[in-house]
GULUMFI-201628 format. One line per 5 residues: number of its first residue (from 1); their letters; for each residue x, y, z of N, C-alpha, C. Coordinates in steps of 0.05 Angstrom, whole numbers, always signed. Example, Ala and Ser with C-alpha at 12.3 -4.5 7.8 and 13.67 -1.06 7.14 Angstrom:
<recs>
1	AS	+264/-114/+156/+246/-90/+156/+264/-66/+156 | +257/-45/+142/+273/-21/+143/+258/+1/+157
</recs>
This chain:
<recs>
1	LGSSP	+424/+207/-128/+403/+193/-141/+395/+209/-165 | +395/+197/-188/+388/+210/-212/+390/+191/-235 | +389/+201/-259/+391/+183/-282/+417/+187/-295 | +434/+166/-295/+460/+169/-307/+467/+144/-323 | +476/+148/-348/+483/+125/-364/+511/+114/-356
6	AEAAP	+526/+129/-340/+553/+121/-334/+554/+94/-320 | +532/+87/-306/+532/+62/-292/+531/+38/-311 | +518/+42/-334/+514/+20/-352/+534/+19/-375 | +543/+42/-385/+561/+42/-408/+577/+68/-409 | +600/+67/-422/+615/+92/-426/+599/+112/-442
11	AADVA	+606/+137/-439/+591/+158/-452/+590/+154/-482 | +611/+144/-495/+611/+141/-524/+590/+121/-534 | +582/+103/-516/+563/+81/-524/+534/+88/-519 | +529/+113/-510/+502/+120/-500/+491/+143/-517 | +466/+140/-525/+452/+162/-537/+439/+177/-514
16	AGGND	+452/+198/-504/+444/+210/-479/+423/+231/-483 | +404/+232/-465/+384/+253/-463/+394/+275/-446 | +378/+295/-441/+386/+319/-426/+396/+312/-398 | +380/+297/-383/+388/+290/-355/+413/+272/-356 | +416/+255/-377/+439/+238/-378/+464/+255/-382
21	LIAIA	+463/+275/-399/+487/+292/-403/+493/+308/-378 | +472/+317/-364/+477/+331/-339/+490/+312/-319 | +482/+287/-318/+493/+268/-299/+522/+262/-307 | +529/+261/-332/+557/+256/-341/+574/+280/-331 | +564/+304/-334/+578/+328/-325/+582/+327/-294
26	MEGLL	+561/+319/-280/+562/+317/-251/+584/+298/-242 | +585/+275/-256/+605/+255/-249/+633/+267/-254 | +636/+281/-275/+662/+294/-281/+670/+313/-259 | +651/+329/-250/+656/+348/-228/+664/+334/-202 | +650/+312/-196/+656/+297/-172/+684/+285/-173
31	RERFR	+691/+274/-196/+717/+261/-199/+739/+282/-198 | +734/+306/-209/+753/+328/-207/+757/+337/-179 | +736/+339/-164/+737/+349/-136/+749/+329/-117 | +741/+303/-120/+750/+282/-102/+771/+265/-117 | +794/+276/-120/+815/+261/-135/+822/+235/-120
36	GELNI	+832/+216/-134/+837/+190/-122/+814/+172/-127 | +813/+151/-110/+792/+131/-114/+765/+142/-106 | +746/+140/-125/+719/+149/-120/+700/+129/-133 | +683/+117/-117/+663/+99/-128/+636/+113/-128 | +624/+115/-151/+598/+128/-154/+578/+106/-161
41	VTLPA	+557/+104/-145/+536/+85/-150/+511/+101/-156 | +500/+97/-180/+477/+112/-188/+452/+95/-183 | +433/+108/-168/+408/+95/-163/+386/+109/-178 | +367/+95/-189/+345/+109/-203/+329/+125/-183 | +321/+149/-191/+305/+166/-174/+277/+156/-170
46	VASGA	+266/+143/-191/+239/+132/-190/+240/+103/-200 | +220/+88/-193/+219/+60/-202/+213/+60/-232 | +228/+43/-246/+223/+41/-275/+215/+12/-282 | +213/-4/-262/+205/-32/-267/+229/-50/-273 | +253/-38/-275/+277/-53/-282/+297/-51/-259
51	GPKGS	+311/-72/-254/+333/-72/-235/+324/-78/-207 | +342/-90/-191/+336/-99/-164/+341/-78/-143 | +352/-54/-150/+361/-35/-130/+339/-20/-116 | +316/-18/-127/+296/-1/-116/+302/+28/-125 | +286/+47/-116/+290/+74/-126/+287/+94/-104
56	GLSSK	+299/+118/-110/+296/+140/-92/+306/+135/-64 | +296/+151/-45/+303/+147/-17/+283/+129/-4 | +283/+104/-12/+266/+84/+0/+279/+73/+24 | +265/+57/+40/+277/+46/+65/+300/+28/+58 | +298/+12/+36/+319/-6/+28/+344/+9/+20
61	NVYEI	+340/+30/+3/+363/+46/-6/+376/+61/+17 | +361/+73/+34/+373/+87/+57/+388/+68/+75 | +378/+44/+79/+392/+24/+95/+419/+19/+83 | +420/+14/+57/+445/+7/+43/+464/+32/+43 | +453/+55/+39/+469/+80/+39/+482/+83/+66
66	NQLAD	+467/+79/+87/+478/+82/+114/+500/+62/+120 | +498/+38/+107/+519/+18/+111/+544/+22/+94 | +541/+33/+70/+562/+32/+51/+572/+59/+41 | +556/+80/+42/+563/+105/+28/+575/+125/+47 | +591/+143/+35/+602/+165/+50/+585/+190/+47
71	GVVIG	+567/+190/+27/+550/+213/+22/+531/+207/+0 | +511/+225/-3/+490/+222/-23/+487/+249/-37 | +485/+247/-64/+478/+271/-80/+451/+265/-93 | +432/+282/-88/+406/+281/-101/+408/+300/-125 | +407/+289/-149/+409/+306/-172/+431/+296/-190
76	PGNLF	+437/+308/-211/+424/+332/-221/+400/+324/-239 | +384/+344/-246/+362/+339/-264/+336/+350/-254 | +315/+344/-269/+288/+354/-263/+275/+337/-242 | +288/+332/-220/+278/+312/-201/+255/+322/-184 | +250/+348/-183/+227/+358/-168/+203/+360/-187
81	ENGAL	+206/+353/-212/+185/+353/-232/+179/+325/-242 | +157/+323/-257/+151/+298/-271/+148/+273/-254 | +143/+276/-228/+141/+253/-211/+167/+238/-210 | +190/+253/-212/+216/+241/-218/+232/+233/-194 | +222/+235/-169/+238/+227/-146/+220/+215/-125
86	NVDAE	+226/+191/-116/+212/+178/-94/+227/+186/-68 | +212/+197/-49/+223/+204/-23/+205/+193/-1 | +215/+173/+14/+200/+163/+37/+208/+179/+61 | +189/+193/+73/+196/+212/+95/+208/+198/+119 | +198/+174/+126/+209/+160/+149/+238/+151/+144
91	SLATL	+243/+142/+120/+270/+133/+112/+289/+157/+111 | +280/+180/+101/+296/+204/+100/+305/+212/+127 | +288/+209/+147/+295/+216/+175/+317/+199/+186 | +321/+175/+175/+342/+157/+185/+368/+158/+170 | +369/+175/+149/+394/+177/+133/+416/+188/+150
96	AVPLL	+439/+173/+151/+460/+179/+170/+486/+190/+157 | +485/+197/+131/+508/+207/+117/+502/+235/+106 | +523/+250/+99/+518/+277/+88/+501/+275/+62 | +485/+296/+58/+466/+297/+35/+469/+323/+21 | +474/+322/-5/+474/+346/-22/+452/+345/-42
101	VYSVS	+435/+365/-43/+415/+368/-64/+428/+387/-84 | +432/+377/-109/+448/+392/-128/+435/+393/-156 | +431/+418/-166/+422/+423/-193/+395/+409/-199 | +377/+410/-180/+350/+400/-186/+332/+423/-194 | +309/+417/-205/+292/+439/-214/+263/+432/-210
106	AGRIY	+247/+453/-207/+218/+451/-205/+207/+475/-220 | +200/+471/-245/+191/+494/-261/+161/+494/-264 | +152/+514/-279/+123/+516/-286/+119/+512/-316 | +95/+508/-323/+88/+504/-351/+64/+520/-358 | +59/+524/-384/+35/+537/-393/+14/+515/-396
111	DRTGR	-10/+520/-385/-32/+500/-388/-45/+505/-415 | -66/+490/-420/-79/+491/-446/-94/+517/-451 | -98/+533/-430/-110/+559/-434/-90/+582/-436 | -64/+574/-434/-43/+594/-436/-34/+607/-410 | -45/+596/-388/-37/+607/-361/-12/+592/-352
116	LVERT	+6/+607/-338/+30/+595/-327/+23/+583/-300 | +26/+557/-297/+17/+542/-273/+39/+524/-263 | +37/+516/-238/+55/+496/-226/+48/+469/-239 | +68/+453/-242/+63/+426/-252/+48/+409/-231 | +28/+394/-240/+13/+378/-222/+28/+352/-215
121	DSLAG	+48/+345/-230/+63/+321/-225/+89/+326/-210 | +92/+349/-199/+117/+356/-184/+116/+342/-156 | +140/+340/-145/+143/+330/-118/+127/+349/-100 | +112/+338/-81/+96/+355/-63/+114/+374/-48 | +104/+398/-44/+119/+419/-29/+130/+409/-3
126	SRMVA	+114/+394/+12/+122/+385/+39/+145/+365/+36 | +146/+349/+15/+168/+330/+11/+193/+344/+2 | +190/+364/-15/+213/+380/-23/+226/+393/+1 | +209/+405/+18/+219/+419/+42/+233/+399/+61 | +220/+376/+65/+232/+356/+83/+260/+347/+73
131	LCERA	+262/+343/+47/+287/+335/+35/+308/+357/+38 | +300/+382/+32/+319/+404/+34/+328/+410/+63 | +309/+407/+81/+316/+411/+110/+335/+390/+120 | +334/+366/+109/+352/+345/+117/+380/+348/+104 | +381/+362/+81/+406/+364/+66/+426/+382/+80
136	DQVLV	+451/+376/+76/+472/+393/+87/+476/+418/+69 | +469/+416/+44/+471/+438/+25/+451/+434/+3 | +438/+456/-5/+418/+455/-27/+426/+476/-48 | +434/+466/-71/+442/+483/-94/+423/+476/-116 | +403/+492/-121/+383/+487/-142/+393/+498/-169
141	RDAAT	+380/+490/-190/+389/+497/-217/+383/+526/-224 | +360/+537/-215/+351/+563/-225/+335/+578/-205 | +329/+603/-211/+314/+621/-193/+285/+611/-190 | +273/+599/-211/+246/+589/-209/+244/+567/-187 | +264/+550/-185/+264/+529/-165/+268/+540/-137
146	AARLA	+286/+560/-135/+290/+573/-109/+264/+586/-100 | +250/+599/-118/+225/+613/-112/+203/+592/-104 | +203/+570/-118/+183/+549/-111/+188/+539/-83 | +213/+533/-76/+219/+524/-49/+212/+545/-28 | +218/+570/-34/+211/+592/-15/+181/+594/-11
151	SCGYN	+166/+589/-33/+136/+590/-30/+126/+567/-13 | +142/+546/-10/+135/+523/+7/+146/+525/+35 | +162/+546/+40/+173/+551/+67/+202/+545/+70 | +217/+538/+49/+246/+533/+51/+260/+555/+37 | +276/+571/+53/+289/+595/+43/+319/+594/+41
156	DAKIG	+331/+570/+45/+360/+569/+46/+373/+558/+20 | +357/+554/-1/+369/+544/-26/+386/+565/-39 | +408/+556/-50/+425/+574/-66/+424/+565/-95 | +427/+583/-113/+426/+577/-142/+454/+568/-150 | +456/+543/-159/+482/+532/-166/+485/+527/-195
161	GCPSV	+465/+531/-211/+467/+527/-240/+466/+498/-248 | +475/+493/-272/+474/+466/-283/+502/+456/-290 | +509/+432/-282/+536/+422/-288/+541/+418/-317 | +521/+418/-334/+525/+413/-362/+542/+435/-375 | +544/+458/-363/+561/+479/-374/+591/+471/-373
166	YLGEF	+597/+451/-358/+625/+442/-355/+631/+417/-373 | +612/+408/-388/+616/+384/-404/+641/+385/-421 | +647/+408/-434/+669/+410/-451/+696/+407/-438 | +697/+410/-412/+723/+408/-397/+731/+379/-392 | +714/+360/-396/+720/+333/-388/+730/+314/-410
171	GLDLP	+733/+325/-434/+744/+309/-456/+729/+283/-461 | +703/+285/-463/+687/+261/-467/+693/+248/-494 | +693/+222/-493/+699/+206/-518/+672/+201/-532 | +662/+222/-545/+636/+221/-558/+640/+213/-587 | +620/+201/-599/+622/+193/-628/+624/+218/-645
176	DVDPS	+635/+214/-670/+636/+235/-689/+609/+246/-696 | +608/+271/-702/+583/+284/-710/+574/+274/-737 | +548/+269/-739/+536/+261/-765/+541/+284/-785 | +554/+278/-808/+561/+299/-827/+537/+315/-836 | +513/+303/-836/+489/+317/-846/+481/+340/-827
181	ISGAV	+491/+339/-802/+484/+361/-783/+509/+376/-774 | +531/+371/-787/+556/+384/-780/+552/+414/-781 | +561/+428/-761/+558/+457/-760/+532/+467/-748 | +513/+448/-743/+488/+456/-731/+491/+460/-701 | +475/+477/-689/+477/+482/-661/+448/+480/-649
186	LISAR	+446/+466/-627/+421/+465/-612/+427/+476/-584 | +412/+496/-576/+416/+508/-550/+391/+503/-534 | +394/+494/-510/+372/+491/-492/+377/+509/-468 | +362/+531/-467/+366/+550/-445/+345/+547/-424 | +350/+555/-400/+331/+554/-379/+323/+582/-372
191	HPRLM	+298/+588/-376/+287/+614/-370/+284/+616/-339 | +292/+638/-327/+292/+638/-297/+264/+636/-285 | +243/+642/-300/+216/+640/-289/+200/+617/-299 | +211/+603/-318/+196/+580/-330/+211/+554/-327 | +214/+540/-350/+229/+516/-351/+248/+518/-374
196	RVP	+254/+497/-388/+272/+499/-411/+258/+513/-434 | +273/+527/-449/+264/+540/-474/+282/+530/-496 | +275/+508/-510/+294/+498/-531/+296/+517/-554
</recs>
Protein backbone atom coordinates (compact mmCIF):
# COMPACT_ATOMS: atom_id res chain seq x y z
CA LEU A 1 0.00 0.00 0.00
CA GLY A 2 1.53 3.26 -1.02
CA SER A 3 1.46 5.89 -3.69
CA SER A 4 2.73 4.71 -7.03
CA PRO A 5 2.24 6.17 -10.48
CA ALA A 6 3.06 2.82 -12.06
CA GLU A 7 -0.57 1.76 -11.77
CA ALA A 8 -1.79 4.62 -13.92
CA ALA A 9 0.99 5.40 -16.39
CA PRO A 10 4.53 4.46 -17.36
CA ALA A 11 7.29 6.32 -15.55
CA ALA A 12 8.06 8.52 -18.57
CA ASP A 13 4.52 9.92 -18.57
CA VAL A 14 4.48 10.92 -14.91
CA ALA A 15 5.81 13.96 -13.14
CA ALA A 16 6.78 12.01 -10.06
CA GLY A 17 7.10 13.30 -6.53
CA GLY A 18 9.36 11.85 -3.86
CA ASN A 19 7.09 8.99 -2.80
CA ASP A 20 6.32 8.24 -6.45
CA LEU A 21 10.02 7.81 -7.27
CA ILE A 22 10.48 5.64 -4.20
CA ALA A 23 7.53 3.50 -5.34
CA ILE A 24 9.02 3.14 -8.84
CA ALA A 25 12.27 1.93 -7.26
CA MET A 26 10.36 -0.47 -5.01
CA GLU A 27 8.58 -1.97 -8.00
CA GLY A 28 11.93 -2.43 -9.73
CA LEU A 29 13.32 -4.25 -6.69
CA LEU A 30 10.27 -6.51 -6.49
CA ARG A 31 10.45 -7.37 -10.19
CA GLU A 32 14.17 -8.09 -9.88
CA ARG A 33 13.64 -10.33 -6.85
CA PHE A 34 10.55 -12.19 -8.12
CA ARG A 35 11.54 -12.94 -11.69
CA GLY A 36 8.79 -14.22 -13.94
CA GLU A 37 5.19 -13.19 -13.76
CA LEU A 38 4.47 -10.68 -11.04
CA ASN A 39 1.28 -8.69 -10.73
CA ILE A 40 1.54 -5.63 -8.52
CA VAL A 41 -1.67 -3.93 -7.47
CA THR A 42 -1.17 -0.55 -5.85
CA LEU A 43 -3.76 0.57 -3.35
CA PRO A 44 -3.85 4.10 -1.98
CA ALA A 45 -2.71 4.27 1.62
CA VAL A 46 -5.33 6.89 2.47
CA ALA A 47 -8.63 7.92 0.95
CA SER A 48 -8.24 10.61 -1.67
CA GLY A 49 -11.85 10.77 -2.77
CA ALA A 50 -11.00 9.11 -6.08
CA GLY A 51 -11.34 5.52 -7.15
CA PRO A 52 -13.50 2.60 -6.06
CA LYS A 53 -10.78 0.57 -4.32
CA GLY A 54 -10.91 2.07 -0.87
CA SER A 55 -7.70 2.76 0.99
CA GLY A 56 -5.26 1.30 3.45
CA LEU A 57 -5.96 -1.83 5.41
CA SER A 58 -9.72 -1.41 5.44
CA SER A 59 -12.08 -4.35 5.85
CA LYS A 60 -12.86 -4.29 2.09
CA ASN A 61 -9.19 -4.25 1.09
CA VAL A 62 -8.19 -6.97 3.55
CA TYR A 63 -11.04 -9.16 2.31
CA GLU A 64 -9.84 -8.78 -1.29
CA ILE A 65 -6.19 -9.25 -0.31
CA ASN A 66 -7.05 -12.49 1.47
CA GLN A 67 -8.90 -13.72 -1.63
CA LEU A 68 -6.43 -12.66 -4.33
CA ALA A 69 -2.97 -11.71 -3.06
CA ASP A 70 0.11 -13.72 -2.17
CA GLY A 71 1.46 -10.95 0.05
CA VAL A 72 1.28 -7.30 1.03
CA VAL A 73 3.96 -4.64 1.17
CA ILE A 74 3.21 -1.55 3.25
CA GLY A 75 5.43 1.18 1.88
CA PRO A 76 7.60 2.67 0.76
CA GLY A 77 7.23 6.27 1.81
CA ASN A 78 6.33 8.53 4.68
CA LEU A 79 3.36 6.36 5.59
CA PHE A 80 3.74 6.74 9.36
CA GLU A 81 3.63 10.54 8.90
CA ASN A 82 1.14 13.05 7.53
CA GLY A 83 -1.92 10.91 8.32
CA ALA A 84 -0.75 8.88 5.34
CA LEU A 85 -1.98 5.36 6.19
CA ASN A 86 -5.38 4.03 7.16
CA VAL A 87 -5.16 0.94 9.38
CA ASP A 88 -8.32 -0.73 10.68
CA ALA A 89 -7.21 -2.82 13.69
CA GLU A 90 -9.96 -5.43 13.33
CA SER A 91 -9.24 -5.92 9.63
CA LEU A 92 -5.49 -6.11 10.27
CA ALA A 93 -6.12 -9.01 12.65
CA THR A 94 -7.83 -10.97 9.84
CA LEU A 95 -5.07 -10.48 7.26
CA ALA A 96 -4.13 -13.98 6.11
CA VAL A 97 -1.12 -13.38 3.82
CA PRO A 98 2.50 -12.43 4.55
CA LEU A 99 3.05 -8.75 5.33
CA LEU A 100 6.22 -6.70 4.82
CA VAL A 101 6.54 -3.18 6.20
CA TYR A 102 9.25 -1.63 4.04
CA SER A 103 10.99 1.75 3.96
CA VAL A 104 8.37 3.66 5.93
CA SER A 105 9.24 6.62 8.09
CA ALA A 106 8.04 8.58 11.09
CA GLY A 107 10.16 11.66 11.59
CA ARG A 108 10.08 14.74 13.75
CA ILE A 109 9.80 18.40 12.81
CA TYR A 110 10.72 21.74 14.31
CA ASP A 111 7.68 23.53 15.70
CA ARG A 112 7.16 27.29 15.45
CA THR A 113 9.24 27.87 18.60
CA GLY A 114 12.19 25.91 17.21
CA ARG A 115 11.70 22.80 19.37
CA LEU A 116 12.10 19.36 17.79
CA VAL A 117 8.75 17.58 18.26
CA GLU A 118 6.87 14.51 17.08
CA ARG A 119 4.43 15.18 14.27
CA THR A 120 0.86 15.48 15.50
CA ASP A 121 -0.48 13.97 12.27
CA SER A 122 1.53 10.75 12.53
CA LEU A 123 -0.05 7.33 12.76
CA ALA A 124 -0.79 6.67 16.44
CA GLY A 125 1.90 4.70 18.24
CA SER A 126 -0.52 1.90 19.11
CA ARG A 127 -1.48 1.48 15.43
CA MET A 128 2.14 1.50 14.30
CA VAL A 129 2.94 -1.19 16.87
CA ALA A 130 -0.10 -3.30 15.91
CA LEU A 131 0.91 -3.12 12.24
CA CYS A 132 4.53 -3.99 12.96
CA GLU A 133 3.63 -6.86 15.30
CA ARG A 134 1.45 -8.36 12.56
CA ALA A 135 4.19 -7.97 9.92
CA ASP A 136 6.50 -10.82 9.05
CA GLN A 137 9.35 -8.32 8.59
CA VAL A 138 9.74 -4.63 9.39
CA LEU A 139 12.44 -2.69 7.54
CA VAL A 140 12.13 1.02 8.27
CA ARG A 141 13.85 3.77 6.33
CA ASP A 142 15.96 5.37 9.07
CA ALA A 143 17.15 5.37 12.69
CA ALA A 144 14.58 8.02 13.67
CA THR A 145 11.73 5.69 12.70
CA ALA A 146 13.29 2.72 14.50
CA ALA A 147 13.67 4.90 17.60
CA ARG A 148 10.06 6.10 17.34
CA LEU A 149 8.82 2.51 17.15
CA ALA A 150 11.01 1.52 20.11
CA SER A 151 9.57 4.41 22.14
CA CYS A 152 6.12 2.94 21.42
CA GLY A 153 7.20 -0.56 22.51
CA TYR A 154 8.20 -2.21 19.21
CA ASN A 155 11.89 -3.15 19.19
CA ASP A 156 12.25 -5.54 16.23
CA ALA A 157 12.46 -3.01 13.38
CA LYS A 158 15.54 -3.17 11.19
CA ILE A 159 16.85 -0.20 9.22
CA GLY A 160 16.48 -1.05 5.54
CA GLY A 161 17.13 2.31 3.91
CA CYS A 162 15.29 3.72 0.94
CA PRO A 163 14.83 1.92 -2.40
CA SER A 164 15.36 5.18 -4.29
CA VAL A 165 19.12 4.61 -4.08
CA TYR A 166 18.59 1.84 -6.66
CA LEU A 167 16.68 3.95 -9.19
CA GLY A 168 19.67 4.20 -11.52
CA GLU A 169 19.85 0.42 -11.89
CA PHE A 170 16.45 0.02 -13.53
CA GLY A 171 17.01 1.94 -16.77
CA LEU A 172 13.92 4.08 -16.41
CA ASP A 173 12.59 5.62 -19.60
CA LEU A 174 12.52 9.16 -18.26
CA PRO A 175 12.10 12.29 -20.38
CA ASP A 176 15.14 14.30 -21.41
CA VAL A 177 16.41 16.85 -18.92
CA ASP A 178 15.28 20.42 -19.47
CA PRO A 179 18.37 22.15 -20.98
CA SER A 180 17.94 25.12 -18.64
CA ILE A 181 18.71 22.89 -15.64
CA SER A 182 21.18 20.55 -17.32
CA GLY A 183 24.03 19.82 -14.94
CA ALA A 184 22.05 20.84 -11.85
CA VAL A 185 21.85 18.47 -8.91
CA LEU A 186 19.21 18.25 -6.21
CA ILE A 187 19.99 16.03 -3.26
CA SER A 188 17.40 15.10 -0.67
CA ALA A 189 19.12 13.54 2.32
CA ARG A 190 17.49 12.02 5.37
CA HIS A 191 19.01 13.10 8.64
CA PRO A 192 19.03 10.13 11.06
CA ARG A 193 17.38 12.15 13.84
CA LEU A 194 15.04 14.32 11.82
CA MET A 195 13.30 14.02 8.49
CA ARG A 196 14.39 15.04 5.02
CA VAL A 197 16.92 17.80 4.65
CA PRO A 198 16.66 19.06 1.05
